[in-house]
C-alpha positions in Angstrom: 7.7 -13.7 36.2 6.4 -10.3 38.7 10.4 -9.5 37.4 10.0 -9.8 33.2 6.5 -8.1 33.8 8.2 -4.9 36.2 11.0 -4.7 33.7 8.3 -5.1 30.3 6.8 -1.9 32.4 10.2 0.2 32.5 11.1 -0.3 29.1 7.5 0.3 28.3 7.6 3.6 30.4 11.4 4.8 29.0 10.3 4.2 25.1 7.8 6.2 25.3 9.5 8.7 27.2 12.1 8.7 24.5 9.4 8.7 21.9 7.9 12.0 23.6 11.1 14.1 24.2 12.3 13.4 20.5 8.8 14.5 19.2 8.7 18.0 17.9 6.6 20.5 20.0 4.4 20.9 16.9 3.2 17.4 17.3 1.8 17.4 20.5 -0.5 20.3 20.2 -4.3 20.1 19.9 -5.1 18.7 16.2 -7.4 21.3 13.9 -10.6 20.2 13.2 -11.7 18.7 10.3 -12.9 21.4 7.2 -14.7 20.2 4.2 -12.4 19.4 1.5 -12.9 21.4 -1.7 -11.2 19.6 -4.1 -14.3 17.0 -3.6 -16.2 18.9 -6.1 -13.8 17.9 -9.2 -15.9 15.8 -11.7 -13.0 13.8 -12.1 -13.1 10.3 -11.2 -9.7 9.4 -9.9 -10.7 12.8 -7.5 -14.0 11.5 -6.6 -12.7 7.8 -5.3 -10.0 9.8 -3.8 -12.8 11.6 -1.6 -15.0 8.7 -1.3 -15.5 6.2 1.6 -16.7 3.6 -0.4 -12.9 2.4 -1.7 -11.5 2.0 1.6 -14.5 0.4 2.8 -14.1 -2.3 -0.1 -10.8 -2.5 0.6 -11.2 -3.1 4.4 -14.0 -5.9 3.6 -11.6 -7.6 1.5 -8.7 -7.3 4.2 -10.7 -8.2 6.6 -12.6 -11.2 5.1 -8.9 -12.6 4.1 -7.8 -11.9 7.8 -10.6 -13.9 9.2 -10.0 -16.6 6.4 -6.5 -16.5 7.3 -7.2 -16.7 11.2 -9.6 -19.3 11.0 -7.6 -22.0 8.4 -4.4 -21.6 10.5 -4.1 -24.1 13.5 -2.7 -22.3 16.1 -3.8 -18.0 15.3 -0.8 -16.9 17.5 1.8 -18.4 15.8 0.4 -17.0 12.2 1.1 -13.9 13.0 3.8 -12.7 11.1 4.9 -9.3 9.7 2.7 -9.4 6.6 -0.1 -9.9 8.3 0.7 -7.8 11.2 1.2 -4.6 8.2 -2.0 -5.7 6.6 -3.6 -5.4 10.3 -2.7 -1.8 10.7 -2.8 -0.8 7.1 -6.6 -2.2 7.3 -7.1 0.2 10.7 -6.0 2.8 9.2 -8.2 2.9 6.5 -10.9 2.2 8.6 -9.8 5.0 10.8 -9.1 7.6 8.2 -12.2 7.2 6.0 -11.1 7.9 2.9 -7.7 7.8 0.7 -7.0 11.4 0.4 -7.1 11.1 4.4 -4.9 8.7 4.9 -2.7 9.8 2.6 -2.0 13.3 4.2 -2.2 11.8 7.3 0.5 9.7 6.0 2.6 12.6 4.3 2.7 14.5 7.5 3.7 11.8 9.9 6.5 10.6 7.5 6.7 13.2 4.3 10.3 11.3 3.1 8.5 8.4 2.6 5.0 8.5 2.9 4.7 7.3 -0.4 6.8 4.2 -0.3 4.4 4.0 2.9 1.6 3.7 1.4 2.4 1.9 -1.8 4.7 -1.2 -1.2 1.6 -3.0 0.5 -0.6 -2.8 -2.7 2.7 -3.7 -4.5 4.0 -6.6 -2.7 0.3 -8.1 -2.6 0.2 -7.9 -6.5 3.5 -9.5 -7.1 2.2 -12.4 -4.6 -0.8 -12.9 -6.6 0.7 -12.8 -9.8 3.5 -15.6 -8.4 1.0 -17.7 -6.3 -1.4 -18.2 -9.5 1.1 -18.2 -12.1 -0.2 -16.0 -14.2 3.1 -14.3 -14.7 4.0 -17.3 -16.7 1.0 -17.7 -18.4 1.4 -13.8 -19.6 5.1 -14.4 -20.7 3.7 -18.1 -22.8 1.2 -15.0 -24.4 3.6 -13.0 -25.3 5.9 -15.8 -27.0 3.1 -17.4 -29.1 2.0 -13.6 -30.5 6.1 -12.7 -30.9 7.4 -13.2 -33.5 11.0 -11.3 -35.1 8.6 -8.9 -37.0 5.7 -8.5 -34.7 8.4 -7.7 -31.6 9.7 -4.5 -32.2 5.2 -3.6 -32.7 4.6 -5.6 -29.5 7.0 -3.8 -27.0 6.1 -0.3 -28.5 2.8 -1.1 -27.8 3.7 -1.9 -24.0 5.8 1.0 -23.6 3.2 3.0 -24.5 -0.1 0.9 -22.3 2.8 2.3 -19.7 2.8 5.7 -20.5 6.9 5.5 -21.4 8.0 7.5 -24.2 7.8 5.1 -27.7 10.7 3.2 -28.8 13.4 5.1 -31.0 14.8 3.4 -33.8 18.6 3.6 -34.3 19.7 3.4 -37.8 22.7 1.1 -37.7 25.2 3.4 -40.3 24.3 7.0 -40.0 
């Protein structure tokens, strides 16, 4: 047992040393002080939500309640840990520590400029997909469109859905021109 502990300690020290050696010097400098954000004063609802802590605390409250429920229902909480639960826990911790969506986005963008959007959006898309498939909402929506669609209304429905998603409308191609 002591050999495994010593090996784990040496491996941890080596990994930290390698990470520090690979870190650019600009990241090791002391962080700048927080300055008030001028963008907060904009009147758009989206901008207000980006700079408000209400949304973050709501998400943290919902996610925290889910984690408490998840671990309280598990027979063995330690074995209930999986990658999705760890991702959720660390994401919620990041939300809580940054306070607003704008600060979280800036921090993730500064840390990982090439993939920051994917890192923040993927957990939400995966969660939405999980809710849609687990609740069979996909079957309900599909059956609704099947019931409403006829050969005459189908092109209009597709055009309506594309406009709702703010994509370009379907261009009709005339055959024989």
